C-alpha positions in Angstrom: -27.3 28.0 256.4 -25.5 25.8 253.9 -25.3 22.0 254.7 -22.8 19.2 253.6 -24.2 16.3 252.5 -22.0 12.8 251.5 -23.0 9.7 250.1 -21.8 6.6 248.7 -23.2 4.8 245.4 -21.8 1.7 244.0 -21.2 1.2 240.2 -21.7 -2.2 238.4 -18.7 -3.9 237.3 -17.3 -2.3 234.0 -19.4 0.7 233.9 -17.0 3.4 235.4 -16.0 3.9 231.7 -19.7 4.5 230.7 -20.4 6.5 234.1 -17.5 9.1 232.9 -18.6 9.2 229.4 -22.3 10.1 230.4 -21.1 12.8 233.2 -18.4 14.5 230.4 -21.7 14.6 228.1 -24.1 16.3 230.3 -21.5 18.4 232.5 -22.6 22.1 231.3 -26.0 21.4 231.2 -25.9 19.5 234.8 -23.8 22.2 236.2 -26.0 24.9 235.6 -29.3 22.4 236.6 -27.0 22.1 239.9 -26.5 25.8 240.4 -30.1 26.6 239.9 -31.2 24.1 242.5 -28.4 25.6 245.2 -26.6 22.5 244.8 -22.8 23.6 244.8 -19.5 21.9 245.2 -20.2 18.7 244.1 -17.2 16.4 244.1 -17.7 12.6 242.9 -14.5 10.7 244.0 -14.2 7.1 242.4 -12.5 3.9 244.4 -11.4 2.2 241.5 -10.7 -1.2 243.4 -14.6 -1.5 244.2 -16.2 0.4 241.7 -17.7 2.8 244.4 -18.1 6.6 244.5 -18.0 8.6 247.1 -19.8 11.6 246.5 -20.0 15.1 248.6 -22.0 18.5 247.8 -23.4 21.9 249.9 -27.0 22.6 249.6 -28.4 26.2 250.1 -31.1 27.1 252.7 -33.8 27.0 249.9 -32.5 23.9 247.8 -34.3 22.2 245.7 -32.4 19.0 245.6 -35.5 16.6 245.9 -36.9 17.7 242.6 -33.2 17.3 240.6 -34.3 13.3 239.5 -37.3 14.8 237.9 -35.2 17.0 235.4 -34.7 16.1 232.3 -31.0 16.5 232.3 -30.7 14.1 235.5 -32.9 11.6 233.7 -30.4 11.3 230.6 -27.2 11.3 232.8 
């Protein structure tokens, strides 16, 4: 059964523009990598007052989310 996960991240001050640019540069390849790992509905929301990111995603029954940090695309992001 799919599982919904939420988490919060903090950006260093002034890093919002850098994060957005890097995300936009890798988005198509990142989307495919997430889909292949059975990760879907990935949303990231920014609180501009605190530079906190709040993210949610859905993982499939056979997801490989734990392997994602090892992928080249996530290393670049």
